C-alpha positions as CSV (number, residue, x, y, z in Angstrom):
1,A,-5.7,10.2,-28.5
2,M,-9.4,10.2,-26.7
3,C,-8.7,7.1,-25.7
4,S,-5.3,7.9,-23.7
5,V,-6.7,11.2,-22.0
6,L,-9.5,8.6,-21.2
7,V,-7.1,6.2,-19.5
8,S,-5.0,9.4,-18.2
9,A,-8.6,10.8,-16.8
10,L,-9.5,7.8,-15.0
11,S,-5.8,7.3,-13.8
12,L,-5.6,10.6,-11.9
13,V,-9.4,9.9,-10.5
14,A,-8.5,6.2,-9.2
15,C,-5.1,8.1,-7.5
16,V,-6.8,10.9,-6.0
17,V,-9.7,8.4,-4.9
18,T,-7.5,5.4,-3.8
19,K,-4.5,6.8,-2.9
20,I,-4.1,10.4,-1.9
21,S,-7.6,10.4,0.0
22,A,-7.2,7.6,1.9
23,S,-2.8,9.0,2.7
24,I,-3.9,12.3,4.4
25,F,-7.2,10.4,5.5
26,A,-4.5,8.1,7.7
27,G,-2.5,11.1,8.6
28,S,-5.2,12.7,9.4
29,I,-6.2,10.6,12.2
30,L,-2.7,10.0,13.1
31,L,-2.5,14.1,14.3
32,N,-6.3,14.0,16.0
33,V,-4.8,10.3,18.1
34,V,-0.9,12.1,18.9
35,A,-2.1,15.8,18.6
36,G,-6.0,16.1,19.3
37,W,-6.1,17.9,16.3
38,T,-9.6,18.0,14.2
39,L,-9.6,16.6,9.9
40,W,-9.7,20.3,8.9
41,Q,-7.0,21.2,10.9
42,A,-4.9,18.2,9.7
43,V,-5.6,18.0,6.5
44,P,-3.9,21.3,5.4
45,V,-1.1,20.5,7.7
46,I,-0.6,17.2,5.5
47,I,-1.4,18.8,2.4
48,I,1.1,21.7,2.9
49,A,4.0,19.9,4.5
50,T,4.0,17.7,1.7
51,G,4.1,20.7,-0.7
52,V,6.9,22.0,0.4
53,Y,9.6,19.4,1.7
54,T,8.4,18.2,-2.3
55,V,8.7,21.2,-4.1
56,G,11.7,22.4,-1.7
57,G,14.0,19.2,-1.2
58,G,12.7,17.6,-5.1
59,L,12.5,14.0,-5.8
60,E,15.5,13.3,-3.9
61,A,13.3,14.3,-0.4
62,V,10.5,12.2,-1.2
63,M,12.9,9.3,-1.6
64,Y,14.2,10.0,1.9
65,T,10.6,10.1,3.2
66,D,9.7,7.1,1.0
67,V,12.5,5.1,2.5
68,L,11.7,6.2,6.0
69,Q,8.4,5.7,5.6
70,A,9.3,2.0,4.9
71,G,11.6,1.2,7.6
72,I,8.0,2.7,9.8
73,F,5.9,0.4,7.9
74,V,8.2,-2.4,7.6
75,G,8.6,-2.3,11.6
76,G,5.3,-1.0,12.5
77,G,4.2,-4.6,10.2
78,I,6.4,-6.6,12.6
79,W,5.7,-4.9,15.7
80,G,1.6,-5.4,15.5
81,A,2.7,-9.3,14.0
82,V,4.4,-9.9,17.6
83,I,1.7,-8.2,19.3
84,A,-1.3,-9.6,18.0
85,S,0.6,-12.9,17.8
86,N,0.9,-13.0,22.0
87,R,-2.9,-11.5,21.9
88,V,-4.3,-14.9,20.0
89,G,-2.0,-17.5,22.1
90,G,0.5,-17.9,18.9
91,W,-0.2,-19.7,16.1
92,S,-2.4,-22.3,17.2
93,G,-4.5,-19.4,19.4
94,M,-5.4,-18.0,15.9
95,K,-6.1,-21.0,14.2
96,A,-8.9,-22.0,16.9
97,T,-9.9,-18.4,17.2
98,L,-10.3,-18.4,13.2
99,S,-12.2,-22.2,13.6
100,E,-14.0,-20.3,16.1
101,A,-15.3,-17.8,14.0
102,G,-16.2,-19.8,11.0
103,L,-13.4,-18.3,9.0
104,H,-10.6,-21.7,9.3
105,D,-10.4,-21.4,5.7
106,H,-8.4,-18.2,6.0
107,L,-5.3,-20.0,6.9
108,H,-5.5,-21.1,3.4
109,L,-4.3,-19.0,0.0
110,L,-5.3,-21.8,-2.8
111,R,-8.8,-22.9,-2.7
112,P,-10.9,-24.5,-4.6
113,S,-12.8,-23.1,-7.8
114,A,-16.1,-23.6,-6.2
115,D,-15.2,-21.4,-3.5
116,Q,-17.5,-18.4,-3.3
117,R,-15.9,-15.8,-1.8
118,Y,-12.2,-16.3,-3.4
119,P,-11.9,-19.0,-5.9
120,T,-7.8,-20.1,-6.6
121,S,-8.5,-18.9,-10.5
122,G,-10.1,-15.8,-9.2
123,I,-7.0,-14.5,-7.8
124,F,-4.9,-15.7,-10.3
125,T,-6.5,-13.5,-13.1
126,G,-8.3,-11.2,-11.0
127,L,-5.0,-9.9,-9.3
128,I,-3.0,-10.2,-12.8
129,V,-4.7,-7.2,-13.8
130,S,-4.7,-4.9,-10.5
131,S,-0.7,-5.6,-10.1
132,V,-0.1,-4.6,-13.6
133,W,-1.8,-1.9,-13.2
134,Y,-0.4,-0.7,-9.9
135,W,3.4,-1.8,-11.0
136,C,3.0,-0.9,-14.8
137,V,0.6,2.5,-14.9
138,D,0.8,4.0,-11.6
139,Q,2.4,7.0,-11.6
140,V,3.9,7.0,-8.3
141,I,5.7,3.8,-9.4
142,V,6.8,5.1,-13.2
143,Q,8.2,8.1,-10.9
144,R,10.3,6.0,-9.0
145,V,11.6,3.5,-11.7
146,L,12.6,6.2,-14.0
147,S,14.2,8.5,-11.2
148,A,16.5,5.0,-10.9
149,R,20.6,5.6,-11.3
150,S,20.1,3.3,-14.0
151,L,18.4,0.5,-15.5
152,G,20.0,-2.1,-13.9
153,H,19.2,-0.5,-10.3
154,A,15.2,-0.3,-11.9
155,R,15.4,-3.6,-12.8
156,A,16.8,-4.9,-9.5
157,G,14.7,-2.4,-7.4
158,C,11.4,-3.4,-9.4
159,V,12.8,-6.7,-8.6
160,A,13.2,-6.4,-4.9
161,A,9.8,-4.8,-4.8
162,G,8.0,-7.8,-6.1
163,Y,10.0,-10.3,-3.2
164,A,9.1,-7.5,-0.3
165,K,5.3,-8.0,-1.8
166,L,5.9,-11.9,-2.1
């Protein structure tokens, strides 16, 4: 019982520190750039607005918001990648820029085990731990899986998310 309380407390703190605070801060930066609001003006508005649509619309409202945000993220990611690629001169320009900065090895996912920063063994062993926590224990992911229409939908959603992550 004590272990489950400790894990729950640790997960709650990790969620607040790593996800919720970062999301609210990112939203406050957006409101600062778009509307000129300060951090202290934006944060309460974000928290209250999120609470209102979540309580008012329930999980369905949260899901529609997630779908909208996913579209914005994917579209923005593609748009940003195209702009960045054009600015560095395409693939050859990116390779040249990375080489000039001494970062030519950043084009390789699998690196030698002697690599001081990112050995392949560390990628496979370290990412397993963090991925299991994120995909199996994280409340946000678990909530979305539990809200699926059926077990088949839940499984298909997890598989689709895994492919999207790759």
